[in-house]
C-alpha positions in Angstrom: 71.7 17.9 -75.0 72.9 14.4 -75.3 72.2 12.6 -78.5 69.6 9.8 -78.4 71.0 6.3 -78.4 69.3 3.2 -79.5 69.9 1.3 -76.2 68.2 4.0 -74.1 64.7 3.1 -75.3 65.2 -0.5 -74.4 66.4 0.3 -70.9 63.4 2.6 -70.4 61.0 0.0 -71.5 62.6 -2.6 -69.2 62.4 -0.2 -66.2 58.7 0.5 -66.9 57.8 -3.2 -67.1 59.6 -4.0 -63.8 57.9 -1.1 -62.1 54.6 -2.3 -63.3 55.3 -5.9 -62.1 56.4 -4.6 -58.7 53.5 -2.3 -58.4 51.1 -5.1 -59.4 52.7 -7.4 -56.8 52.4 -4.8 -54.2 48.8 -4.2 -55.1 48.0 -8.0 -54.8 49.7 -8.2 -51.5 47.9 -5.1 -50.2 44.6 -6.6 -51.4 45.4 -9.9 -49.7 46.3 -8.1 -46.5 43.2 -5.9 -46.6 41.1 -9.0 -47.3 42.7 -10.9 -44.4 42.2 -7.9 -42.1 38.6 -7.7 -43.2 38.1 -11.4 -42.5 39.7 -11.2 -39.1 38.2 -8.0 -37.9 34.7 -8.1 -39.5 33.8 -11.6 -40.6 35.4 -13.5 -37.7 35.2 -10.8 -35.1 32.9 -12.9 -32.8 35.2 -15.9 -32.9 38.4 -14.0 -32.0 36.6 -12.0 -29.4 35.8 -15.4 -27.7 39.4 -16.6 -28.0 40.7 -13.3 -26.6 38.4 -13.7 -23.6 39.6 -17.3 -23.2 43.2 -16.0 -23.0 42.2 -13.2 -20.6 39.8 -15.2 -18.4 40.7 -18.4 -16.6 38.5 -20.9 -14.8 40.1 -22.4 -11.8 38.9 -25.1 -9.5 38.4 -24.5 -5.8 39.1 -27.4 -3.4 36.0 -28.4 -1.4 35.9 -28.5 2.4 36.6 -32.0 3.5 33.9 -33.8 5.5 34.3 -34.2 9.2 34.5 -37.5 11.2 32.9 -38.1 14.6 32.5 -40.9 17.0 29.0 -42.4 17.8 28.3 -39.7 20.4 29.3 -36.8 18.1 32.8 -36.2 19.5 35.1 -34.9 16.8 37.8 -37.3 15.4 38.9 -35.4 12.3 38.2 -31.7 11.7 39.5 -28.9 9.5 41.4 -25.9 10.7 42.6 -22.7 9.0 46.0 -23.0 7.5 48.2 -20.1 6.3 50.3 -21.3 3.3 52.7 -19.7 0.9 51.8 -20.1 -2.8 53.8 -19.3 -5.9 53.0 -19.0 -9.6 55.4 -19.2 -12.5 55.0 -19.1 -16.3 55.9 -22.7 -16.9 58.9 -22.6 -14.7 60.4 -19.3 -16.1 62.5 -17.7 -13.4 61.7 -20.6 -11.1 65.4 -21.1 -10.0 65.8 -17.5 -9.0 62.4 -17.5 -7.1 63.2 -20.7 -5.3 66.6 -19.4 -4.3 65.0 -16.3 -2.7 62.4 -18.4 -0.9 65.2 -20.6 0.4 66.9 -17.6 1.9 63.7 -16.5 3.6 62.2 -19.8 4.7 65.1 -22.2 4.7 63.5 -24.7 2.4 66.1 -27.4 2.5 67.1 -29.7 -0.4 64.0 -31.9 -0.5 61.6 -29.0 -0.4 63.6 -27.1 -3.0 63.5 -30.0 -5.4 59.8 -30.6 -4.9 59.0 -26.9 -5.4 61.1 -26.6 -8.6 59.4 -29.7 -10.0 55.9 -28.3 -9.2 56.7 -24.9 -10.7 57.9 -26.4 -13.9 54.9 -28.7 -14.2 52.5 -25.9 -13.5 50.3 -24.8 -16.4 48.3 -21.5 -16.9 50.2 -20.0 -13.9 48.3 -22.5 -11.6 49.6 -21.8 -8.0 51.7 -24.4 -6.3 52.3 -24.8 -2.6 55.6 -23.5 -1.2 55.0 -24.3 2.4 51.9 -25.0 4.6 51.1 -24.3 8.3 53.1 -21.0 8.3 53.7 -19.3 11.6 53.2 -15.5 12.1 56.9 -14.9 11.8 57.1 -16.7 8.5 54.1 -14.8 7.2 55.7 -11.5 8.2 59.0 -12.3 6.5 57.2 -13.2 3.3 55.1 -10.0 3.3 58.2 -7.9 4.1 60.0 -9.4 1.1 57.0 -9.4 -1.2 58.6 -6.9 -3.7 61.4 -9.4 -4.3 59.1 -12.4 -4.7 57.0 -11.9 -7.8 54.2 -14.5 -8.0 54.4 -15.4 -4.3 51.3 -14.8 -2.1 49.8 -15.9 1.2 46.7 -18.1 1.0 44.3 -19.0 3.8 43.3 -22.6 3.3 42.3 -25.6 5.4 44.3 -28.5 6.7 43.3 -31.6 8.6 43.5 -31.8 12.4 43.1 -34.9 14.5 42.1 -33.9 18.1 42.6 -37.3 19.6 46.1 -37.8 18.0 47.5 -41.3 18.6 44.3 -42.6 20.3 42.4 -42.9 16.9 45.4 -43.0 14.5 44.8 -46.5 13.2 41.0 -46.0 12.7 40.8 -42.5 11.3 44.1 -42.6 9.5 45.5 -39.4 7.9 45.6 -37.4 4.6 48.6 -36.5 2.4 49.5 -35.1 -1.0 47.9 -36.8 -4.0 50.2 -39.3 -5.6 50.0 -41.0 -9.0 48.8 -44.1 -7.3 45.9 -42.2 -5.8 44.9 -40.9 -9.2 44.6 -44.4 -10.7 40.9 -45.0 -11.7 39.8 -41.5 -10.7 39.1 -38.7 -13.1 38.2 -36.0 -10.6 40.1 -32.9 -11.8 40.1 -31.4 -8.3 42.7 -34.1 -7.4 45.2 -32.2 -9.7 45.2 -29.2 -7.4 48.4 -28.6 -5.5 46.6 -27.9 -2.3 44.4 -31.0 -2.5 44.8 -33.8 0.1 43.9 -37.5 -0.2 43.1 -40.1 2.4 46.1 -42.4 2.9 45.1 -44.7 5.8 42.1 -45.7 7.8 38.6 -44.1 7.4 40.2 -41.2 5.6 41.1 -43.6 2.8 38.1 -45.9 2.9 35.6 -43.0 2.7 37.8 -40.8 0.5 35.2 -40.3 -2.3 32.5 -39.3 0.2 34.7 -37.1 2.4 36.3 -35.2 -0.5 33.2 -33.4 -1.7 32.8 -31.6 -5.1 35.0 -28.8 -6.3 33.9 -25.2 -6.7 35.2 -22.8 -9.4 36.4 -19.2 -9.6 36.6 -17.2 -12.8 39.6 -14.8 -12.8 41.0 -12.2 -15.3 44.7 -12.8 -15.9 47.5 -10.8 -17.6 49.7 -11.8 -20.5 51.8 -14.2 -18.3 48.8 -15.7 -16.7 48.8 -14.0 -13.3 45.6 -13.0 -11.7 44.4 -9.4 -12.1 41.0 -9.7 -10.5 38.3 -12.2 -9.6 35.2 -12.1 -11.9 32.9 -14.8 -10.5 32.9 -17.6 -7.9 30.9 -20.8 -7.4 31.5 -22.5 -4.0 32.0 -26.2 -4.0 30.0 -28.8 -2.1 31.6 -29.9 1.2 32.3 -33.6 1.7 29.9 -35.8 3.6 30.4 -36.0 7.4 30.9 -39.5 8.8 29.6 -40.8 12.1 31.6 -43.9 13.3 30.4 -46.7 15.5 33.4 -46.1 17.8 32.7 -45.0 21.4 35.6 -42.6 22.1 35.5 -42.9 25.9 35.5 -46.7 25.6 38.4 -46.5 23.1 40.3 -44.3 25.5 39.8 -46.8 28.4 40.9 -49.8 26.3 44.0 -48.0 25.0 45.1 -47.1 28.5 44.7 -50.8 29.5 46.7 -52.1 26.6 49.5 -49.5 27.0 50.3 -51.0 30.4 51.7 -54.0 28.5 53.8 -52.3 25.8 52.3 -53.7 22.6 48.9 -55.3 21.8 45.5 -54.9 20.3 41.8 -55.1 21.3 38.5 -55.2 19.5 35.0 -54.8 21.0 31.9 -55.7 18.9 28.2 -55.5 19.2 27.2 -59.1 18.6 23.8 -58.1 17.2 24.6 -55.2 14.8 28.4 -55.8 14.3 29.2 -52.2 15.3 32.8 -51.9 16.3 32.8 -50.0 19.6 36.5 -50.0 20.1 39.5 -51.1 18.0 42.9 -50.6 19.6 46.4 -51.1 18.3 49.3 -49.9 20.4 51.6 -48.3 20.1 50.1 -45.8 17.6 51.4 -42.7 15.9 50.3 -39.0 15.7 48.4 -38.5 12.4 48.9 -34.7 12.8 52.6 -35.1 11.9 51.4 -36.4 8.5 48.8 -33.6 8.1 51.4 -30.9 8.7 54.1 -32.7 6.6 56.2 -35.4 8.2 60.0 -35.0 8.1 62.4 -37.6 7.0 63.7 -38.1 10.5 60.2 -38.6 11.9 59.3 -41.1 9.1 62.5 -43.1 9.7 61.9 -43.2 13.4 58.4 -44.7 12.8 59.7 -47.2 10.4 62.6 -48.3 12.6 60.5 -48.8 15.7 60.4 -52.5 16.5 56.9 -52.2 17.9 55.6 -51.2 14.5 53.5 -48.2 15.4 52.3 -47.7 11.8 51.0 -51.3 11.7 47.3 -51.7 12.7 47.6 -54.9 14.7 43.9 -55.2 15.2 43.2 -55.9 11.6 46.6 -56.7 10.1 48.5 -58.4 12.9 48.3 -62.2 12.5 48.9 -64.5 15.4 48.3 -68.2 16.2 45.0 -68.1 18.0 46.0 -70.8 20.4 43.4 -72.2 22.7 40.8 -69.5 21.7 40.5 -71.7 18.5 39.3 -74.7 20.5 35.7 -73.6 20.2 36.1 -74.0 16.4 37.4 -77.6 16.8 34.7 -78.4 19.2 31.9 -77.1 17.0 33.3 -78.9 14.0 33.4 -82.2 15.9 29.9 -81.7 17.3 28.3 -80.7 14.0 30.0 -83.7 12.3 28.6 -85.9 15.1 32.0 -87.5 15.7 31.6 -86.5 19.4 28.5 -85.8 21.5 28.2 -83.3 24.3 28.5 -86.1 26.8 31.5 -87.8 25.0 34.4 -88.2 27.4 38.0 -88.4 26.2 41.0 -89.3 28.3 44.0 -87.0 29.0 47.1 -88.4 30.7 49.2 -85.4 29.9 50.1 -86.3 26.3 48.8 -88.2 23.2 51.1 -90.3 21.0 51.1 -90.1 17.2 53.7 -92.7 16.0 56.8 -92.0 17.9 55.9 -88.3 18.6 54.2 -87.1 21.8 51.8 -84.2 21.7 51.7 -82.8 25.2 48.9 -81.2 27.2 49.7 -77.9 29.0 49.0 -79.8 32.3 51.8 -82.3 32.6 49.8 -84.6 34.9 46.8 -84.5 32.5 43.1 -83.7 33.1 41.8 -87.2 33.2 38.5 -87.9 31.5 36.7 -84.8 30.3 33.7 -83.9 28.1 33.6 -81.0 25.7 32.3 -78.5 28.3 35.0 -79.5 30.8 37.7 -79.5 28.1 36.9 -75.9 27.1 36.7 -74.8 30.8 40.1 -76.4 31.6 41.6 -75.9 28.1 42.6 -79.6 27.8 44.9 -80.0 24.8 44.6 -83.8 24.6 40.8 -83.6 24.3 41.1 -81.3 21.3 43.9 -83.4 19.7 41.5 -86.3 19.6 38.5 -84.2 18.6 40.5 -82.7 15.7 41.6 -86.2 14.6 38.0 -87.4 14.5 36.7 -84.3 12.8 39.5 -84.0 10.2 41.1 -80.9 8.7 38.4 -80.4 6.1 35.5 -80.1 8.6 37.6 -77.9 10.9 38.5 -75.5 8.1 34.9 -75.3 6.9 33.7 -74.5 10.4 36.5 -71.9 10.8 35.5 -70.2 7.5 31.9 -70.0 8.7 33.0 -68.3 11.9 35.1 -65.7 10.0 38.6 -67.1 9.7 40.8 -67.1 6.6 39.0 -64.2 4.8 38.6 -60.5 4.9 35.7 -58.9 6.8 33.4 -56.2 5.5 34.9 -53.6 7.8 36.4 -51.7 4.9 39.6 -50.4 6.5 42.6 -50.7 4.1 45.4 -53.0 5.0 43.3 -55.7 6.6 44.8 -59.2 6.6 42.8 -62.4 5.9 45.1 -64.4 8.2 45.7 -68.0 7.2 43.2 -70.9 7.6 45.3 -73.9 6.4 43.8 -76.6 4.3 45.2 -79.7 2.5 45.3 -77.7 -0.8 47.0 -74.7 0.9 49.8 -76.8 2.3 50.4 -78.7 -1.0 50.5 -75.4 -2.9 52.5 -73.3 -0.5 54.9 -75.8 1.0 54.8 -78.6 -1.5 54.0 -81.3 1.1 50.8 -83.3 1.9 48.8 -82.8 5.0 49.8 -84.9 8.0 47.9 -86.1 11.1 50.3 -84.0 13.2 49.2 -80.9 11.3 45.6 -81.7 12.3 46.6 -82.0 16.0 48.3 -78.6 15.9 45.3 -77.1 14.1 42.9 -78.5 16.7 44.6 -76.3 19.4 45.1 -73.2 17.1 48.8 -73.7 16.4 50.9 -74.8 13.5 50.1 -73.0 10.2 47.0 -71.3 11.7 47.0 -67.5 11.9 44.3 -65.0 12.7 43.8 -61.3 13.4 42.2 -59.9 16.6 39.3 -58.8 14.5 38.7 -62.3 13.4 38.8 -63.6 16.9 36.2 -61.0 17.9 34.0 -62.0 15.0 34.2 -65.6 15.9 33.2 -64.8 19.5 30.3 -62.6 18.4 28.9 -65.3 16.1 29.0 -67.9 18.9 27.5 -65.5 21.3 24.6 -64.3 19.1 23.3 -67.8 18.4 25.1 -68.5 15.1 24.4 -65.4 12.9 26.9 -64.2 10.3 27.2 -60.7 11.8 29.8 -58.6 10.0 31.9 -55.9 11.7 30.8 -52.4 10.8 32.6 -49.1 11.4 30.2 -46.6 9.8 27.1 -45.6 11.7 25.9 -42.9 9.3 27.0 -40.3 6.9 25.5 -37.1 5.5 26.2 -33.6 4.1 26.7 -30.9 6.7 23.2 -29.5 6.0 21.6 -32.8 7.0 20.9 -33.8 10.5 22.3 -37.1 11.7 20.6 -39.1 14.4 21.5 -42.5 15.9 19.8 -45.5 14.3 17.0 -47.2 16.3 18.2 -49.8 18.8 18.2 -53.3 17.5 18.0 -56.4 19.7 18.1 -59.2 17.1 20.6 -59.9 14.4 19.5 -59.4 10.8 22.5 -61.2 9.3 22.0 -64.7 7.7 22.1 -67.7 9.9 25.2 -70.0 9.9 22.8 -72.9 10.3 24.5 -74.3 13.3 22.7 -76.6 15.8 21.5 -74.4 18.7 22.2 -77.2 21.1 25.8 -77.4 20.0 26.2 -73.6 20.3 24.7 -73.8 23.8 27.3 -76.4 24.7 30.1 -74.2 23.5 28.7 -71.2 25.4 28.4 -73.3 28.5 32.1 -74.2 28.3 33.1 -70.6 27.9 30.9 -69.7 30.8 32.7 -72.3 33.0 36.1 -70.9 31.9 35.3 -67.8 34.0 32.6 -68.9 36.4 33.6 -72.4 37.4 36.2 -73.2 40.0 37.9 -75.4 37.5 38.0 -72.7 34.8 41.3 -71.3 33.6 40.1 -67.8 34.1 38.2 -68.3 37.3 40.2 -65.4 38.9 38.5 -63.0 36.5 34.9 -63.8 37.7 32.8 -60.7 38.0 31.5 -59.8 41.5 28.4 -58.1 40.2 26.1 -60.8 38.7 24.8 -58.2 36.2 28.3 -58.0 34.7 28.9 -61.8 34.5 30.6 -62.8 31.3 32.0 -65.9 29.6 35.4 -66.2 27.9 38.3 -68.3 26.8 42.0 -67.9 27.5 44.8 -68.6 25.0 48.5 -68.7 24.7 50.2 -68.5 21.2 53.6 -70.0 21.0 56.4 -67.8 19.6 59.4 -70.0 20.5 59.3 -73.6 21.5 61.5 -74.3 24.5 63.2 -77.7 23.9 63.8 -80.4 26.5 67.5 -79.4 26.5 66.7 -75.8 27.1 64.3 -76.7 29.9 67.1 -78.7 31.5 69.3 -75.6 31.3 66.7 -73.7 33.3 65.4 -71.6 30.4 61.8 -70.5 31.0 59.4 -68.0 29.3 60.3 -65.4 31.9 64.0 -65.7 31.1 63.6 -65.3 27.3 64.0 -62.0 25.6 60.7 -60.1 25.3 60.3 -60.7 21.5 60.6 -64.5 22.0 57.9 -64.8 24.7 54.5 -66.3 24.0 51.5 -64.0 23.0 48.6 -63.8 25.5 45.1 -64.0 24.2 41.6 -63.7 25.6 38.1 -63.7 24.0 34.9 -63.0 25.9 31.3 -62.0 25.7 28.7 -60.6 28.0 26.2 -60.4 29.7 26.5 -64.2 30.0 22.7 -64.8 30.0 21.9 -62.4 27.2 25.0 -61.8 25.1 25.3 -58.3 23.6 29.1 -57.5 23.4 32.1 -59.5 22.4 35.8 -58.6 23.0 39.1 -60.0 21.8 42.5 -59.1 23.3 46.0 -59.9 22.3 49.0 -58.8 24.3 52.2 -59.4 22.3 54.7 -61.5 24.2 52.4 -61.3 27.3 52.8 -65.0 28.0 49.7 -66.1 29.8 46.2 -65.3 28.5 44.5 -65.4 31.8 47.3 -63.4 33.5 47.7 -60.4 31.1 45.1 -60.4 28.3 42.2 -61.7 30.6 42.1 -58.8 33.1 42.0 -56.3 30.2 39.2 -58.1 28.5 37.2 -58.3 31.7 37.6 -54.6 32.5 36.8 -53.4 29.0 33.8 -55.7 28.6 32.5 -54.7 32.1 32.7 -51.0 31.1 31.0 -51.7 27.8 28.1 -53.5 29.6 27.8 -50.6 32.0 27.7 -48.0 29.3 25.6 -50.1 27.0 26.5 -48.1 23.8 23.9 -49.9 21.7 21.1 -48.1 23.5 22.7 -44.9 24.8 21.7 -41.8 22.8 21.7 -39.1 25.5 25.1 -37.7 24.6 24.5 -37.7 20.9 25.2 -34.3 19.3 23.7 -32.9 16.1 26.2 -32.5 13.3 24.2 -30.0 11.3 25.7 -27.1 13.4 29.3 -28.0 12.7 
């Protein structure tokens, strides 16, 4: 037995105090832990059960079925078709590089597709699926299914893609859809647009009616695992399909007009109902196949379209601007008549030119037309008459009349990309060119040249407003729209315009129409060769030639003519017309790029298309109309 030492008691007491402190601390910690566990498991059990369900259950949006587009007789212009597509999920991009490498080996993605897929996978949240590739063939589907064990998160999905049965024929009207861009999202808070499979209207009616065609999203409630992948589907609510659209276009008439224009390489045409403003045909050639955009256009295809000198992506009917040439002479004549600076019986001389200072402004007929009144001047397209009429009326009155007839501003058609053209004024020239308006500018404006530019649609609107008695009819492309469950029927026929009046003197309008009638139906008319043999198809019109390159006196002496110039330097050919001549119902405007003579190239097309329109009489035909409720 060891002897007791004095220091042993002190060490024993110190140990006991430390043990008590440690024990006390452990007791406090255990109490805190027990209290926290009690709080989490008993007091807040409902809250955490809800959070657990939120982590386990995801609510995902379902893209709605896009609305269909039809012509006025119910023929399909844009429909949906089944589309097998490869989808992939990734936990915020984890393992994305390896997954994309494997997909590249199987599908041959290419650098552009690889980059896009990696970006989408890294941006994806909550394991939201992204599109690998759409429009898969059976061979591609089989390869993916065979390699499924090596492709975690990849699956085949059956969705819908856009199909355009008429292809190039309706490309500029219907347009196409594509992936949603940041620009498309501007001003829109619809969450369905964030879906990888969603498509957005890019051009034409697809763009202008995007909000109606898109529909409302559905939703699916799914159970997911720890990494956000779907285990099973719990609930589903189907979305509301987009509205169907019935256009004013007559597809058969559109096909005929396109075939006529294609014979002359490049051009455009517009047919309007002068009472309702319905656009029955609107052609721009060449066009493009919108299905290449729907399936995903390649870089090579895109470059080919951009580099084409005939601009197939450009809708010439609404965005192409051309000097209207002699088709503008009705504007000058109306401005002069309304201003009372000439009368219907006023006769003005034409000796082949008119002098302004030391400059000669020539008439197209070198020998001159002699003395003509306004009806004769329109019929024979006398330039000198309209030089003098323009001088008397002045630029301000001419510009005001042009605006009333639809020039220099956008229509209410609604198609994106429309141009307002250019209706020059004194203020415009001062602002844009920095020079004051000159008398020579007024002479040029009087015959539709100089700074004046217009679209084929504007020429058709001008013709329609003259033909219908001076009513401000607006071009219209949408006949009706509804959900698929509703039945669409054609509107009741209308025989009188409901648009506001332009307040033009009916006698003056009658004079202009008489001049246009004599253009075609008088032996002196510039388009007399186009006269209809059937009196029921008689029509009135006006030829025009828009200068592209001025041939100088020196070039003429060298033997240079329009025919000898390269195609892209030849004059544009124009023709506007309406019919039937005694009871106008339809108006047509035609422009053939670099077609030279209006009566020679544009005129026969306008005659044939207008004659077919009058025979078909689309404003009253309802026998071929199909119900859309069954689609």
